[in-house]
C-alpha positions as CSV (number, residue, x, y, z in Angstrom):
1,M,32.9,-8.0,49.9
2,A,35.0,-11.2,49.7
3,K,38.6,-11.0,51.0
4,E,41.7,-13.0,50.7
5,I,43.4,-14.0,54.0
6,E,47.1,-15.0,53.8
7,L,48.7,-17.4,56.3
8,D,52.4,-18.2,56.0
9,V,53.2,-21.4,57.9
10,R,56.8,-21.9,56.9
11,E,58.1,-20.8,60.3
12,Y,56.0,-23.5,61.9
13,H,57.9,-26.1,59.9
14,E,61.2,-24.5,60.7
15,R,60.4,-24.9,64.4
16,G,59.3,-28.5,63.9
17,E,55.7,-27.6,64.8
18,D,52.4,-28.7,63.0
19,P,50.4,-25.6,61.8
20,F,47.2,-27.6,61.4
21,D,45.3,-26.0,64.3
22,E,46.3,-22.5,63.2
23,I,45.2,-23.2,59.7
24,M,41.8,-24.4,61.0
25,R,41.5,-21.3,63.1
26,Y,41.9,-19.2,60.0
27,V,39.4,-21.3,58.1
28,D,36.9,-20.7,60.8
29,L,37.3,-17.0,60.3
30,L,36.4,-17.2,56.6
31,Q,33.0,-15.9,55.5
32,G,31.0,-16.0,52.3
33,G,33.3,-15.8,49.3
34,D,36.5,-15.3,51.4
35,S,39.6,-17.3,50.4
36,L,42.6,-18.5,52.4
37,V,46.0,-18.3,50.8
38,L,48.4,-20.7,52.5
39,I,52.2,-20.2,52.1
40,N,53.9,-23.5,52.8
41,T,57.2,-25.3,52.3
42,F,55.5,-28.2,50.5
43,E,52.2,-29.1,48.7
44,P,49.9,-30.2,51.6
45,F,48.1,-33.2,50.0
46,P,46.5,-34.3,53.3
47,L,45.1,-30.9,53.9
48,Y,43.3,-30.9,50.5
49,R,41.0,-33.7,51.7
50,V,40.2,-31.9,55.0
51,M,39.4,-28.7,53.1
52,E,37.3,-30.5,50.5
53,E,35.2,-32.0,53.3
54,K,34.6,-28.4,54.5
55,G,33.5,-27.4,51.0
56,F,36.6,-25.8,49.6
57,S,38.4,-26.2,46.3
58,H,42.0,-25.2,45.8
59,S,44.6,-24.1,43.4
60,A,48.4,-24.5,44.0
61,E,51.5,-23.2,42.5
62,Q,55.1,-23.9,43.4
63,L,57.1,-20.7,43.5
64,G,60.4,-22.1,44.6
65,P,62.0,-25.3,46.0
66,S,60.4,-24.9,49.4
67,Y,57.8,-22.3,48.6
68,W,54.2,-23.2,47.7
69,R,51.2,-20.8,47.4
70,I,47.9,-22.7,47.9
71,K,44.6,-20.9,47.6
72,F,41.5,-22.4,49.2
73,Y,38.1,-21.1,48.0
74,R,34.5,-21.9,47.6
75,G,32.9,-21.7,44.2
76,D,34.5,-19.9,41.3
77,P,38.1,-18.9,42.0
78,A,37.8,-15.8,39.7
79,R,35.2,-14.4,42.1
80,T,37.4,-14.8,45.3
81,N,40.0,-12.1,44.3
Protein backbone atom coordinates (compact mmCIF):
# COMPACT_ATOMS: atom_id res chain seq x y z
CA MET A 1 0.00 0.00 0.00
CA ALA A 2 1.30 3.44 -0.95
CA LYS A 3 2.21 5.76 1.88
CA GLU A 4 2.80 9.47 2.25
CA ILE A 5 6.05 10.48 3.96
CA GLU A 6 6.29 14.01 5.37
CA LEU A 7 9.55 15.91 5.76
CA ASP A 8 9.59 19.35 7.37
CA VAL A 9 12.79 21.20 6.40
CA ARG A 10 11.96 24.63 7.84
CA GLU A 11 14.37 24.12 10.74
CA TYR A 12 17.23 23.55 8.29
CA HIS A 13 16.64 27.00 6.84
CA GLU A 14 16.42 28.54 10.30
CA ARG A 15 19.88 27.11 11.03
CA GLY A 16 21.23 28.28 7.65
CA GLU A 17 21.66 24.70 6.41
CA ASP A 18 20.79 23.20 3.03
CA PRO A 19 18.33 20.29 3.39
CA PHE A 20 18.98 18.86 -0.10
CA ASP A 21 20.89 15.76 1.07
CA GLU A 22 18.18 14.94 3.62
CA ILE A 23 15.46 15.39 1.01
CA MET A 24 17.29 13.01 -1.35
CA ARG A 25 17.69 10.50 1.48
CA TYR A 26 13.90 10.50 1.90
CA VAL A 27 13.37 10.25 -1.86
CA ASP A 28 15.55 7.14 -1.89
CA LEU A 29 13.23 5.56 0.70
CA LEU A 30 10.13 5.95 -1.50
CA GLN A 31 8.73 2.82 -3.08
CA GLY A 32 6.03 2.22 -5.68
CA GLY A 33 3.23 4.74 -5.29
CA ASP A 34 4.67 6.42 -2.19
CA SER A 35 4.73 10.20 -2.11
CA LEU A 36 6.89 12.73 -0.30
CA VAL A 37 5.30 15.78 1.30
CA LEU A 38 7.86 18.49 1.82
CA ILE A 39 7.12 21.30 4.28
CA ASN A 40 9.27 24.28 3.38
CA THR A 41 9.64 28.03 3.89
CA PHE A 42 9.50 28.77 0.14
CA GLU A 43 8.50 27.16 -3.14
CA PRO A 44 11.58 25.11 -4.15
CA PHE A 45 11.71 25.73 -7.92
CA PRO A 46 15.22 24.20 -8.40
CA LEU A 47 14.10 21.03 -6.62
CA TYR A 48 11.24 20.59 -9.10
CA ARG A 49 13.71 20.00 -11.93
CA VAL A 50 15.71 17.48 -9.90
CA MET A 51 12.57 15.59 -8.95
CA GLU A 52 11.22 15.64 -12.52
CA GLU A 53 14.46 14.00 -13.66
CA LYS A 54 13.78 11.27 -11.09
CA GLY A 55 10.28 10.74 -12.52
CA PHE A 56 8.23 12.75 -10.01
CA SER A 57 5.48 15.27 -10.52
CA HIS A 58 4.44 17.74 -7.84
CA SER A 59 1.65 19.84 -6.47
CA ALA A 60 2.29 22.83 -4.22
CA GLU A 61 0.24 25.05 -2.00
CA GLN A 62 1.22 28.04 0.06
CA LEU A 63 -0.34 27.83 3.52
CA GLY A 64 1.26 30.96 4.97
CA PRO A 65 3.93 33.61 4.31
CA SER A 66 6.78 31.14 4.94
CA TYR A 67 4.84 27.89 4.87
CA TRP A 68 4.68 25.75 1.74
CA ARG A 69 3.41 22.18 1.38
CA ILE A 70 4.78 20.42 -1.71
CA LYS A 71 3.76 16.89 -2.61
CA PHE A 72 6.02 14.85 -4.90
CA TYR A 73 4.47 11.78 -6.49
CA ARG A 74 4.67 9.46 -9.47
CA GLY A 75 1.59 8.99 -11.63
CA ASP A 76 -1.89 10.10 -10.62
CA PRO A 77 -1.84 12.22 -7.43
CA ALA A 78 -5.29 10.92 -6.43
CA ARG A 79 -3.78 7.43 -6.10
CA THR A 80 -0.98 8.52 -3.73
CA ASN A 81 -3.15 9.35 -0.70
